[in-house]
C-alpha positions as CSV (number, residue, x, y, z in Angstrom):
1,M,130.1,106.6,97.7
2,K,128.9,107.8,94.3
3,A,130.7,106.1,91.4
4,S,132.2,108.4,88.8
5,I,131.3,108.1,85.1
6,E,134.9,107.2,84.3
7,L,134.9,104.3,86.8
8,I,131.5,103.0,85.5
9,K,132.8,103.2,81.9
10,E,135.9,101.3,82.8
11,L,134.0,98.6,84.7
12,R,131.5,98.3,81.8
13,E,134.3,97.8,79.3
14,K,135.9,95.1,81.4
15,T,132.6,93.2,82.1
16,N,130.1,94.1,79.5
17,A,127.5,94.5,82.3
18,G,124.8,97.2,82.1
19,I,125.6,100.7,83.2
20,A,123.2,100.6,86.2
21,D,124.6,97.3,87.3
22,C,128.2,98.7,87.1
23,R,127.2,101.8,89.1
24,I,125.5,99.7,91.8
25,A,128.4,97.3,92.1
26,L,131.0,100.2,92.3
27,E,128.9,102.0,95.0
28,E,128.7,98.7,97.0
29,C,132.5,98.3,96.8
30,G,133.5,101.9,97.5
31,G,134.8,102.4,93.9
32,D,137.1,99.3,93.9
33,I,137.0,98.0,90.3
34,E,138.2,94.5,91.1
35,K,135.8,94.0,94.0
36,A,133.0,95.4,91.8
37,R,133.9,92.9,89.1
38,D,133.6,90.1,91.5
39,V,130.2,91.3,92.6
40,L,129.1,91.4,89.0
41,R,130.4,87.8,88.4
42,K,128.5,86.6,91.5
43,K,125.4,88.2,90.2
44,G,126.0,86.5,86.9
45,L,126.2,83.1,88.6
46,V,122.8,83.8,90.3
47,I,121.2,84.9,87.0
48,A,122.7,81.9,85.2
49,A,121.4,79.5,87.9
50,K,117.9,81.0,87.5
51,K,118.0,80.6,83.7
52,A,119.5,77.1,83.7
53,S,116.1,75.4,84.0
54,R,114.7,77.2,80.9
55,E,114.6,75.4,77.6
56,A,117.1,76.4,74.9
57,K,115.9,75.1,71.6
58,D,117.1,77.9,69.3
59,G,120.7,78.8,68.5
60,V,123.2,78.0,65.9
61,V,125.4,75.3,64.4
62,A,128.6,77.0,63.5
63,S,131.9,76.0,61.9
64,Y,135.5,77.1,62.0
65,I,138.4,76.1,59.7
66,H,141.8,77.0,60.9
67,T,144.0,79.0,58.5
68,N,146.2,76.1,57.6
69,S,143.1,74.0,56.7
70,K,144.2,71.2,58.9
71,I,141.8,71.7,61.8
72,G,138.0,72.1,61.5
73,V,135.4,72.5,64.2
74,L,131.6,72.1,64.2
75,V,129.6,73.2,67.3
76,E,126.0,73.5,68.3
77,I,125.2,76.2,70.8
78,N,121.6,76.7,71.9
79,C,119.7,79.7,73.3
80,E,116.1,80.4,74.0
81,T,115.2,82.7,71.0
82,D,116.3,83.4,67.5
83,F,116.5,87.0,68.5
84,V,119.4,86.3,70.9
85,A,121.1,83.9,68.4
86,R,121.4,86.8,65.9
87,T,123.0,89.3,68.4
88,D,126.6,90.2,68.0
89,V,127.3,89.2,71.6
90,F,126.0,85.7,71.0
91,K,127.9,85.4,67.6
92,H,131.1,86.6,69.3
93,F,130.7,84.0,72.1
94,V,130.2,81.2,69.4
95,K,133.4,82.3,67.7
96,D,135.3,82.2,71.0
97,V,134.0,78.7,71.7
98,L,135.0,77.5,68.2
99,L,138.5,79.0,68.7
100,Q,138.8,77.3,72.1
101,I,137.8,73.9,70.7
102,A,140.3,74.3,67.8
103,S,143.2,75.3,69.9
104,A,142.6,73.4,73.2
105,N,141.2,70.1,71.8
106,P,138.7,69.2,74.5
107,L,137.1,65.7,74.4
108,Y,133.9,66.4,76.2
109,V,131.6,69.4,76.9
110,N,131.5,68.9,80.7
111,P,132.6,66.3,83.3
112,E,129.1,64.8,83.4
113,D,129.7,63.7,79.7
114,V,132.8,61.7,80.5
115,P,131.9,57.9,80.5
116,P,132.2,56.4,84.1
117,E,134.6,53.8,82.8
118,V,137.0,56.5,81.5
119,V,136.9,58.3,84.9
120,E,137.6,55.0,86.7
121,K,140.5,54.3,84.4
122,E,142.0,57.7,85.3
123,K,141.5,57.1,89.0
124,E,143.3,53.7,88.7
125,I,146.3,55.5,87.1
126,Y,146.4,58.0,89.9
127,K,146.1,55.3,92.6
128,E,149.2,53.6,91.1
129,Q,151.1,56.9,91.1
130,I,150.4,57.5,94.8
131,K,150.7,54.0,96.3
132,G,151.6,53.9,100.0
133,K,149.9,57.2,100.9
134,P,147.3,57.1,103.7
135,E,143.7,56.6,102.3
136,Q,142.4,60.1,103.3
137,V,145.4,61.8,101.7
138,A,145.3,59.6,98.6
139,N,141.6,60.4,98.1
140,K,142.3,64.2,98.2
141,I,145.2,63.8,95.8
142,I,143.1,61.7,93.4
143,E,140.3,64.3,93.5
144,G,142.8,67.1,92.8
145,K,144.3,65.2,89.9
146,L,140.9,64.4,88.5
147,Q,139.9,68.1,88.6
148,K,143.1,69.0,86.8
149,W,142.4,66.3,84.2
150,Y,138.8,67.7,83.7
151,S,140.3,71.1,83.1
152,E,142.3,69.6,80.2
153,V,139.6,67.3,78.6
154,C,136.3,69.1,79.3
155,L,135.5,72.3,77.4
156,L,133.6,74.0,80.2
157,N,136.4,73.4,82.6
158,Q,139.2,74.6,80.3
159,P,140.9,78.0,80.9
160,F,139.7,80.4,78.1
161,V,142.5,80.6,75.6
162,K,142.3,84.3,75.2
163,E,142.4,85.0,79.0
164,P,143.5,81.8,80.7
165,D,144.4,83.5,84.0
166,K,140.9,85.1,84.3
167,Y,138.3,82.8,82.9
168,T,137.2,79.3,82.2
169,I,134.8,78.6,79.4
170,K,132.1,78.0,82.1
171,D,132.8,81.5,83.5
172,L,132.5,83.0,80.0
173,L,129.2,81.1,79.4
174,T,127.8,82.3,82.7
175,A,128.7,85.9,81.9
176,K,127.0,85.6,78.5
177,I,123.8,84.1,80.1
178,A,123.8,87.1,82.5
179,E,124.4,89.6,79.8
180,L,121.9,88.2,77.3
181,G,119.2,87.2,79.9
182,E,118.7,83.8,78.3
183,N,119.8,80.2,79.0
184,I,122.7,79.2,76.7
185,I,123.9,75.6,76.3
186,I,127.0,74.4,74.5
187,K,125.2,71.2,73.3
188,R,127.9,69.3,71.3
189,F,131.0,69.7,69.1
190,T,133.2,67.8,66.7
191,R,136.8,68.6,66.1
192,Y,138.5,67.4,62.9
193,H,142.3,67.2,62.6
194,L,143.7,66.3,59.2
195,G,145.3,62.8,59.3
196,E,143.7,61.8,62.7
């Protein structure tokens, strides 16, 4: 099936993918926009995985002060070249990350950054909550609770505040890596809240 220009345009607006990629995805999916969107997201994951090993030493340190001047955020986001760091797509992504940190108050960038003793403490709390359950069931419950906790305290696992039902920050990051063709890393952040 040949994809119409209107469908290609609609998919491009929803995904920011290239015109040719949108056309191919729509033709693969028989014109179904949602399926084509999933195809593009999967391609984005493949592209991101290929780029992940590349060094990202350029980028920006950016700041955000909330309108009430009671919350401030500093973040370092790296990419491979200064050229990409100056693009509007990259700058917009940085702003989205700053807004996410200000509003969702993550403690870590990703689950690997959480100290092992903190994870163990969480697991102990969950074990107390589900005492008496069979070990296999208990382990699954603990793992589920741990993943939910990561989605609250780890930036990459958090639902994106602008579209929480569609994306996590990791999904957004993967999409930007695919769109810009460079590895992008959210290196570190600091969030300040007046009086804390």
